[in-house]
C-alpha positions in Angstrom: 53.8 22.5 32.4 52.6 22.1 28.9 49.6 20.8 29.4 49.4 16.7 27.2 48.6 15.3 24.1 44.6 16.1 23.3 42.8 12.6 24.2 42.1 11.0 19.5 38.2 10.4 19.6 37.9 6.6 19.0 36.9 6.2 15.5 34.5 3.1 16.8 33.2 5.7 19.2 32.7 8.2 16.2 31.1 6.3 13.7 28.6 4.8 16.5 27.6 8.3 16.9 26.8 9.2 13.1 25.1 6.1 12.9 21.6 6.2 12.1 19.0 5.0 14.2 17.3 3.3 11.4 19.1 1.9 7.9 16.7 0.4 5.2 17.6 -1.4 2.1 16.1 -2.9 -0.4 13.1 -3.6 1.9 10.3 -5.6 0.2 7.0 -7.8 1.2 5.3 -10.3 -0.8 2.9 -12.7 -0.6 1.1 -15.5 -2.5 -2.4 -15.0 -3.7 -5.5 -16.6 -5.6 -4.0 -15.6 -8.7 -0.3 -16.1 -8.3 2.5 -13.6 -6.0 1.5 -9.9 -4.5 3.9 -7.3 -3.7 2.8 -5.6 -0.8 6.1 -3.3 -1.3 8.4 -3.1 -3.2 12.2 -2.5 -2.7 12.2 0.5 -0.3 15.5 2.2 1.0 16.0 5.0 3.5 17.4 6.1 6.9 15.7 7.8 10.0 18.6 9.4 11.9 18.3 9.4 15.8 15.9 11.6 17.6 14.7 12.2 14.5 10.8 12.9 14.3 9.4 10.6 10.9 5.7 10.2 9.6 4.6 7.7 6.9 1.8 8.2 5.3 -0.2 7.2 2.3 -3.7 5.3 1.5 -5.3 2.4 3.4 -3.5 -0.4 1.6 -0.7 1.6 0.9 1.8 -0.3 2.7 2.7 1.8 5.9 1.8 -0.6 8.9 3.3 -3.1 6.7 6.5 -1.5 6.5 6.2 -0.5 10.2 5.8 -4.0 11.2 9.1 -5.1 9.4 10.6 -2.1 10.9 9.8 -3.5 14.2 11.2 -6.9 13.6 7.4 -8.0 13.9 7.1 -9.6 10.1 9.7 -11.4 7.6 10.6 -9.7 4.2 11.0 -11.5 1.4 14.1 -9.3 0.7 16.3 -6.1 2.2 17.4 -5.6 5.1 16.8 -3.5 8.5 19.1 -1.7 10.8 18.1 -0.9 14.3 20.7 1.2 16.0 23.4 -0.8 13.9 21.9 -4.1 14.9 20.4 -5.9 11.5 17.7 -7.0 13.2 17.2 -10.0 10.1 20.1 -11.3 11.2 18.8 -12.5 14.2 16.1 -15.0 15.4 13.4 -15.0 16.4 14.4 -14.8 20.2 16.6 -12.3 19.4 14.3 -10.0 18.3 11.9 -10.0 20.9 14.7 -9.4 22.7 16.3 -6.4 21.1 12.4 -5.0 20.9 12.4 -5.1 24.5 15.2 -3.6 25.1 15.1 -0.6 22.1 11.3 -0.6 21.0 8.3 1.3 22.5 5.8 -0.1 19.8 2.2 1.1 19.7 -0.8 -0.8 17.7 -4.1 -0.2 16.0 -5.5 -3.2 17.9 -4.2 -2.3 21.3 -3.1 -5.9 22.0 -3.6 -5.5 25.0 -3.5 -8.4 27.6 -7.2 -9.1 28.7 -6.3 -11.0 32.1 -4.1 -8.4 33.2 -5.3 -4.4 34.5 -4.7 -2.0 32.9 -2.0 -0.9 35.4 -0.7 -4.2 34.5 -0.6 -4.0 31.7 2.1 -0.9 32.0 4.3 -2.7 34.5 4.4 -5.5 31.9 7.4 -4.4 30.4 9.2 -2.8 33.1 9.2 -6.5 34.4 10.3 -7.7 31.8 13.4 -5.8 31.4 14.2 -5.8 35.8 13.4 -1.9 35.8 12.8 -1.8 39.5 9.7 0.9 40.8 7.3 -0.7 38.5 4.1 -0.2 39.7 4.8 3.5 40.7 6.6 4.1 37.1 3.4 2.6 35.4 0.8 4.4 37.6 2.8 7.9 36.9 2.7 7.1 33.5 -1.3 6.1 33.2 -2.2 9.6 35.1 -0.3 11.1 32.7 -2.2 10.0 29.5 -5.2 10.6 31.9 -6.3 7.1 33.3 -4.8 7.8 36.9 -7.9 6.7 38.4 -8.6 3.6 35.6 -5.8 1.9 36.8 -7.0 -1.5 38.1 -9.4 -1.4 35.4 -9.8 -5.0 32.8 -9.2 -3.8 29.1 -13.2 -5.0 28.5 -14.2 -1.9 31.0 -12.9 0.8 29.2 -13.4 1.9 26.3 -11.4 2.0 22.4 -9.8 5.6 23.5 -9.6 4.4 27.2 -7.5 1.0 26.1 -5.3 3.1 23.3 -4.1 5.2 26.0 -3.7 2.3 27.9 -1.3 0.6 25.1 0.6 4.0 24.7 1.4 4.2 28.3 2.5 1.2 28.0 5.0 1.4 25.2 6.2 5.0 26.4 7.1 3.7 30.1 10.0 2.1 29.2 11.5 5.1 27.9 12.8 3.6 24.9 15.4 4.8 22.1 12.8 4.0 19.5 9.2 5.0 19.3 6.8 3.1 17.4 3.1 4.2 16.5 0.7 2.5 14.0 -2.4 5.4 14.0 -1.5 6.2 17.3 -5.2 8.8 17.5 -7.2 6.7 15.2 -9.6 6.0 18.0 -9.6 9.0 20.4 -11.3 12.0 20.9 -9.4 15.1 19.7 -8.9 16.2 23.1 -7.4 13.3 24.1 -5.5 13.1 20.5 -4.1 16.3 21.5 -2.7 15.3 24.5 -0.8 12.1 23.4 0.7 13.6 20.4 1.9 16.0 22.7 3.5 13.4 24.6 5.0 11.1 21.8 7.0 14.7 21.3 7.5 15.1 24.6 9.2 12.0 24.7 11.2 12.7 22.0 12.4 16.0 22.9 13.1 15.1 26.9 14.6 11.3 25.9 16.3 11.7 22.2 13.6 8.7 21.2 13.6 8.4 17.5 9.7 8.3 17.0 8.2 7.3 13.7 4.2 7.1 12.9 2.3 5.8 10.3 -1.1 8.3 10.2 -3.9 9.9 8.3 -3.5 12.9 10.1 -1.8 15.7 8.0 -1.6 18.0 10.9 -0.2 15.0 12.9 2.1 14.3 10.1 3.3 17.9 9.7 4.8 17.9 13.3 6.9 15.3 12.3 10.3 16.9 11.0 10.4 14.7 7.8 7.4 13.0 6.2 7.5 10.1 3.7 4.4 9.0 1.8 4.1 5.4 0.6 1.4 4.6 -2.4 0.9 0.8 -3.9 3.6 -0.5 -1.6 6.6 2.4 -3.4 8.1 5.2 -1.5 7.1 8.6 -3.5 
């Protein structure tokens, strides 16, 4: 008996498969200052493919962190759009962007942004609990052990060093295994050995889970490990 006709690939599914993880067009940020209007970020355009690793480099004050915050929907652009996994994030209201971040994004801040009234393990459990993921404590403890903090689970942030707080922040960002990982100077406050362990963890998650990894860094060695680098100078892509 002859085989039946081959099933056609859905055009919608095919389009989704090739859709970039991040698409940025005409993105700009301007603020008012004493002299009038200051342009922090000029109109920039680029795309990042799914599972790609991208480093954003440039001098201090060049607009790197501003760009990363806009990519995550943490700030509002003066112009342009950011599409994350097919969703125009600035077509959403603030609650909608927060819900999208909870579902798709892990973000590591330079300033850690840990909650002072929660222990290390409770800080890492928080995104799991917000997402309704079971086994939150066990998963949080395992992730803290991976960043070398298995013995500091019950410590509050004020009793942790800067490097330890950074590792808690990294564990919190990674624990839900999000499809998008954004990190702003993720090893800036870490010693060389711990920094290397954190870098290994970021790239390991990228390989294991196909996460799209976007880093802002001054570290040229870290940037060189990414598949692609873009440079910002005075708010413009070079």
